Structures are given as structure tokens and as C-alpha cells.
C-alpha positions, 0 to 999 in steps of 0.5 A: 497374194495378188501382189505375187506374179503368177510365174512364182506360184507356177514354179512353186506348184511345179516344184512341189509336185516334182518333190512329191514325184521324187518320193513316189519314184523312190517308193516305187523303187522300194516296191509298191506292194508293201503295206507301207507303200500303199498307205503312202500312195493313199494318204499323199493325194488326200493330204495335198487336197486337204491342204489345198482346201484349208489354205484356199479357204483361208483357214490358216489366215487366223493369226491369233491362234496359239500355236498357229493353225498351220502348225497344228493342222499342217506340220504336226500331222506330217511329222506324226506320219514320219514318226509312224514310218520310222517306228513301224516300217524301218525295214520293210519300207525305209530300208528299201528306199534307194539312197541315190533318189533320197539324195536327188530329192534335195535338188528341189531346194534350189527352185524353192530358194528362188521362189522364196527370194521372189516372195521376199521381193514381193514383200511376202516373206522377210529377207532373213528367210532367203539366201540373201539373209540367213537361209543357206539351204540353197547350198544343200540343193547344189551339193545334192547335185554334185554328190550324184556324181561324186558320192555314188561312183562304182555302184557304191555310196560314199558313206562319210561324204553322205553322212556329212551332207545329210547332217549339214542339210538337217542343220540348214533345214532346222535353221530356216524352219526356226526362222520361218516359224518365228517370222510367221504372224502369230502370238509367238512371232518374234522376228521380221515384224516389218515384213513377216512370213505371210506367204505360207498362210496362203495357197500354194505356199502352204505346201512348203511347211506341210508337204515339201519340208516334211518330204525333205526332212524324211529324206534326210532321216531315211538316208541317215538311218540307211547309212547308219545301219549299212543298208545303203544302196 
């Protein structure tokens, strides 16, 4: 990744830690004395270190494995942890997370999209993964900021607006995840052969599918669960 200017990596690292910070802030607001909160506070730093070691060591650079290593060792464990929390900690943890903070997290999608565009300009990802291609995720980030002023007036949450926002956000997230997966060099690649999605195989951009996207996904699912069970605050 020597061709990428240093400021791109700096912005992305800061964005990653801001995303983590939002999640930790929401966890603190929900109460850090619960077993679920303590487990998250223990696992999250270890996960960041583990992913840093793998990506910096070139482990994800093997593009011949099926499925891709980053999927098996990065994405699947994160999705499994999300599933565990929804199976066992819905009431004790997820139900206590502040809906406003869960919405605020999505504002990080704005700097993420800027980083993706810079990576495209430096030939590390295809244009279809940016807002000048098929990626509309920046709209979710902008809407999240707007909703902080529109959907939380009077101390209560506007459920219809927030449900619509989270459904749309999930759709946009799924769209870019599919595009990114099909553009990543591997035997399963079927898009963007002329300029593939190489960036996510390297540090720090491996944080996108292994840390940032799982937190965003969790925030959407947690918000929708709270809105559906009428526990939004």
C-alpha cells in the first residue's frame, strides 16, 4: 500500500477508533457492570490487535484460498459475536443501549466513504465501491446527522422515521458489502478485475470489514430490535 498517501491511512485509523469509541460510549451508557459489557470491553481490544497482526503480517494476502482468509478469520468471527449478543444479551445489554448513540455511529460512514474514494483514486479499490459508482452509503451517514435533530425531539424517538432509516441503511450496507466481496481478489471474484478491491487485505484497511462494518451492522440491528420491542430511548 505504498502508493496510498499517509493521510488516507491516518483518516481511516481515526475513523475506526471513533467508530469503536461510539460503541464503547453506548456500552458505558448501558452500564458497564453487566457481564455482556465486560465481555465486549475485553474482546474488542484483543480483536483490534489480532486483526492488526494478521493484516500487517500479510496473512490476508493469500488470494487463492476459498473462501478468502479475511472472510473466515475476520468477518465470520465478528458476525458470530453479533449473533451471540442477540441470542443471549438482548434484554440485559442491547435493550439498554441508547438509540440516539446507535444512530450517531452511522455518521462515521461519511469519512469512510471519503477514504474509499481516495483509495479508488490510488487504484486500490474499484470505482463501483465509491459514491461515484454503486455505493450510496454516504447518504446514510448524512441522514444520521440530520436525524439527530429531527427524530429525537421532545425526548422521544420518532419510530417510523428511525425504522425507515435503519432499513434503508441496512440495504445500502448489504449492497456495498456484496460489491466489495465480489471485487476482492479470490477464486470467487466476479467484479472489477481491472482494478480489484485490494485495500481490505492490508493494514489498516482490513479494519473496514472486520471492525467498522460489523459495528455498523450491529448498530442497525440493535436499533431495529429496540424499535420493534418498544424499548427505544
